[in-house]
Each structure stands twice: as structure tokens, then as C-alpha cells.
N, C-alpha and C positions, 0 to 999 in steps of 0.2 A: 644398512644405513637407513635412518628415519629421522624426520624432523621433530623438534621437541616443541610441543604446543604450550607456550608459557602465557598466552592470552586467550580469553574466550572467543569463539566463533561468533562474530557479531551479526552475521546473516544466515538465517535458517529457511529452508524451503519445506513447506508441508504440502498436503494435498487433500482436498474435500470435494465430494461431488454435491454442488450446490444445486444441481438440477435446475439450472437458470432458465434456459430458453423454453418458453411454453409454460413454465410453472408459476407458482404463487409468487416467488421471489421477483420474477421479471415484472409481473403485475404490480407489485409494491413499488418497485424502482420506478415504473412508469407514472404511478400515482403520485410519488414523491416530487418528481420533476413537474408534474401538472399543478401540485399544491403550490410549489414555489413560484410557477409561472403566474397563477391566479393572484398571487400576493405582489405581482410586479416587481419582484426581487431580480436583480441582474444575475443570471446563472454563470456566466463566463468570467470566473474569479480572475485575479492578477496572475496567478500562477498557470492558468490554462491558456495555451496559445493555439491560433489557428482554429479550426472547426472543433472547438471542444467546449464542454460544459461541466459545471460541477454544482453539487448541493452542498457544499462546504459551509456555506453562510448560515445553514439551519443545522449545523453538526451538533449542537448541544440542545436542540429543541426536542419536544415530545415526538415529533414526526421523524426524527433521525433513525436510521436503520438499526442501531443497537437497542432500540425499543420495540422493535417488531417482533410479534409472536413467532413468524416463519422462521426466525433465526435462533430460537431458544435451543432446539435440538443441536445446531451447529456449536453454540457456546458450550453445551455440556460435553460435546464429543472433543472439542479443541482444548478445553481447559487443562486436562493432564499433560497434553503435550507442551502447552505453553509453560506450565509449571516447570517442567524440565529445563526449558530455556531460561526462564526467570532464574532459576537456581544456578545454572551454568553462568549467568552474567554476575553471580554473587551479589545479587540484589538482597535487601532485608527480607527476613522470612515473614511475610505478610500476605495478605490477600490481594488480589488485583481484579479489576474489572474494567470493561469499556465505557468510556465517559464522552466519548465524541466519535461520530461516524458520518461517513458521506459517501457519495457515488459520483466518480468522473466518467463521463462519456466523451470518447474521442472518435469523431468521424474521420474521413480521410484527410491527412494532413495534421490533425489535432495531436496535441502532446500537453505534458505537464512540464514545468520548468524547474530549474534546480531550486532546491528548497530543504528544509528540515523540519522536524516536528518538536524540536526542543522547548520545553523540558520534559516532554513526554518520555517515560522510560520504556514503553514497548509499543511498537507499530505493526499492524497487520495489513498488508495490501493483498487483497483477494481478487484474483483474476475470474471474475464471472463469466466472461466472454473475451477470449484473445485468439481471434482467427490467426492461422499461419500467415506471417508477413505483416501482422498488425503492430510490430514494434516490441522491443524488449526494454528491461528495466536497467538502469545505469546508476552506478554508485560511485561517488568521488573517494579516492584513496584517503582514508583518515590519517595515513602517515605521510602525506604529500610533503609537508614542510620539513620532515625528518630525512627525506630522501634527497636533499639538496647536494649536489656534488657526486652523486652515484653515477656509474658509466651507463646511463640510460637517458633517453629523451622523456623527460618528465610530462611534456604535455601530450605525448602519445600514450602513456600509461596512467594518467591521472584518472581516467574514467574506466571502470571495470563493468563489463556486459554480463548481466545475468538474464539467461533465456527464460521465457515464461510462456505458458500455454494455459488454456481454459482449465479452470479448478485448481490452479497453483495458488500458493499463499506464501508470501514472503514476510518473514518476522524479522525485525530489526530495531534497534533503539533510535529514540527520536532524534539524537544528535547527528546521525548519519546524514550527510548530504547526498541527494538523490535526484533523479529525474527520469523521464521516459522518452524514448525514441518517438518520432512521429508515426502516426498509423499510416501505412502505404497501402492499405486495402480500401475496398468500397463497403466494407462490413464495419459495424461500430465495435469498438473496443470498450469494455465496460468494467470498471475497477471499484471495488467496494473497500473502503479504508476504515480501520477502527484505531483510535488512540486509547491504550490501557493506562490505567494509573493504579498504584497501591493505595491500600487503605488499611 
């Protein structure tokens, strides 16, 4: 007995050693937050709750992470894996690239609220730092409305938890509603996000 997979897998988990703590990437993340603070831009976006900050307001600017030299090796390594996912989702046969990027920093109690990235076709959430107990990723069941009348309590099953740890990368389509659990630790949780588009 085995299930028949008739729709694509819309959530993929990859792994990459970002060498974040004490490295160039951590330095660049710190500089990004400093640069935004210098411009008197409010860093706590509408989607960040509690002790949480985001650089999303500068996601298309020249200082956004997808323009950083220190991430070029990552882009080269990850592209063939993303191509497999892109094809699995039956997207048009075309090139794709990151066009937006930002960093979310969650201190104790901080979290990201429910949202989507639509109409972006592919999103990468990269966990640069995710200490044990700092909260996991939650996805809203996209078949929620179709499960009406099923012998289950929909409000208990509407959110699906995906465990994450440092160096995990979650890849999903932009229409997928998602959020994060609050960070329950005294350490920062740091998440780097990319929106990819076809060209």
C-alpha cells in the first residue's frame, strides 16, 4: 500500500552551512541593521510582533542581502537544487533569480505574523541562527476550505508545524500562508529570506 502523489510537494527543506556566527555574513547582517537605523527607518514591520525587527523595508534596495558578495557562493550552490523544485512545481522553463531579500531578527517573545508572499513564485527562508527552543515554522493548510465536514477538528489541524534548526532552508511558493512561533529563548533567532522571480 502506498499513497499516490498527484500534486507537487509545496514545501521543501534544504540545508546549507552559512557559517553565520563570527563570519562575514553576520558582520554584513549587523551592518544592514545599522544602515537602516541610520536612515531613521522603522525596523519593526507590521508583520513582526513582540521584540522583533525586520529589514524588509529595504528588500529591493542595493543594500539588500541578495546583492551581497558573501552570498554569491551560496547562490551558485543552491541554484541546481532550486531548479529541481522549480520543475517539480511545473513552472515555465525559464531562468529565475532573487529579486528581494531581508533579515528578520527575533529576540525573546518575537515572532512573524501570518502572511504570504504572493505573487512571488518561490520563497527561501534561511535559518542563519535558530537555537533549540527558539520556535518553529508554521504553515496554514492550503486545503483548509476543502476539508469542511471532515471528521476532524479543523481549527486544531489548520496549522502544520515544520521544525527548523540553524542552517535549514525552507523553500515554498509565495501563496502559502505561514508564520513563526515566538522565540522562547534568550538568544536571537535570525532568518534571511529571498523572494525569487522568473525571467
